[in-house]
C-alpha positions in Angstrom: 108.0 119.2 127.5 105.3 120.3 125.8 101.6 120.6 125.0 99.4 119.9 122.0 97.2 123.8 122.3 95.3 122.6 118.9 94.2 119.6 116.3 93.4 120.9 113.2 92.6 119.3 110.2 90.1 120.1 106.9 88.4 118.4 104.3 89.7 119.4 101.1 93.6 120.4 100.1 93.5 124.3 99.9 91.7 125.0 102.5 92.4 126.5 106.2 92.5 123.9 108.6 90.0 124.5 111.5 90.9 123.5 115.1 88.7 120.5 115.6 90.3 119.9 119.7 91.4 116.4 118.9 91.8 113.7 116.2 92.5 110.3 116.0 95.5 109.3 114.5 96.3 106.3 112.0 99.9 104.2 111.5 100.7 104.9 108.0 97.6 107.5 107.3 97.5 111.0 109.5 94.8 113.0 110.9 92.1 110.6 110.1 89.1 113.2 108.5 92.4 115.1 107.2 92.8 116.4 103.4 96.7 115.6 103.5 96.4 111.9 104.8 97.3 109.4 103.1 101.0 106.7 103.0 103.9 109.5 102.3 106.2 111.1 104.4 104.0 114.6 105.0 101.0 112.5 107.4 100.9 115.6 110.4 101.9 119.0 110.3 103.6 121.0 112.8 104.0 123.7 114.0 105.2 125.5 117.2 102.9 127.8 119.0 105.3 130.3 119.9 106.6 130.5 116.4 102.5 131.0 115.1 102.7 134.1 118.2 105.5 135.8 116.6 104.1 135.9 113.8 101.2 137.7 115.4 103.1 139.7 116.6 104.1 141.0 113.7 100.1 141.9 112.9 99.0 138.5 110.9 95.2 138.1 112.5 95.4 134.3 112.2 93.7 131.8 113.9 95.4 128.0 114.6 95.6 126.0 111.4 95.8 128.7 108.9 99.7 127.9 108.1 97.7 123.8 107.4 99.4 122.9 110.2 97.3 120.0 111.9 99.1 120.1 115.8 99.9 123.3 117.4 102.2 122.9 119.6 103.6 124.9 122.9 107.6 124.5 124.7 109.1 122.2 121.7 110.9 124.2 119.4 110.2 121.8 116.3 112.3 123.5 114.1 115.0 122.4 115.9 114.1 118.6 116.0 116.3 116.3 113.9 114.6 113.9 111.8 114.1 110.5 112.7 113.3 112.5 116.4 109.5 110.8 117.6 106.8 112.7 119.5 105.3 111.0 122.2 102.0 111.9 122.8 99.5 109.7 125.1 99.1 106.3 122.8 100.0 108.1 119.7 103.8 108.5 118.2 105.1 110.7 115.2 107.8 110.5 113.5 109.8 113.6 112.3 109.5 113.4 108.4 111.3 116.7 107.3 111.8 119.8 108.9 110.4 122.9 106.5 109.6 122.7 103.4 109.6 124.3 99.4 106.9 127.0 99.0 106.2 126.4 95.7 103.2 129.1 95.4 102.7 131.9 97.6 99.9 131.6 99.9 97.4 133.6 101.2 99.3 134.3 104.5 102.3 135.7 102.5 100.0 137.4 100.0 99.3 139.5 102.9 102.0 139.8 105.2 104.9 139.3 102.7 106.2 136.5 104.6 105.2 132.8 105.6 106.3 130.4 108.6 105.7 126.8 107.1 108.3 127.0 104.5 111.0 127.0 107.5 109.2 126.6 110.7 107.1 123.7 109.7 107.6 120.4 111.1 106.3 116.6 109.1 105.8 113.1 110.6 104.5 110.3 109.8 102.4 108.2 112.4 103.9 105.3 113.8 101.9 104.3 116.5 98.2 105.1 116.5 95.9 107.0 118.8 94.0 110.2 120.2 95.5 113.4 120.4 93.8 115.9 122.1 94.3 119.8 123.1 95.7 119.6 126.2 97.8 116.6 126.0 101.1 116.9 126.6 104.0 115.8 124.4 107.9 115.0 124.6 110.6 114.2 122.4 112.4 111.3 122.2 116.1 111.0 120.7 116.3 110.8 116.8 117.6 107.7 115.3 121.0 107.6 114.8 123.0 109.3 111.6 119.3 110.9 110.5 119.0 114.6 109.4 117.2 116.6 106.9 115.4 119.4 106.1 113.1 120.2 103.5 112.3 119.1 100.3 
């Protein structure tokens, strides 16, 4: 079991997300008010707090949401979850659809640090059951559906 530390969103694509503290997650949409929400397989993005902290330890001065993540989660190594795993948080449920993603352009973090963790550590999900998720909420993993695997596309 883990804990949600931040719920981040941005109104425009290409801008850093800011910690809103809580948000409404809608089925087949994602986080209400976030520019990346929509009817596709990457409705919600997540990063493990521990991976962000390791990156900060290398000298990065970044706030939650800087990588474009919607949820910062402590206590779960999200990058190790299989596609198909379901994360449950309160009434909301998110199904992992992709681990990592191809980075087509070098983001501002990469320009400063020479690296970015989102392409290899970012986890993407779709909302399968809506609800509110807030910082401080417990989040747990339910097993993946049989036969499903996959990494960033």
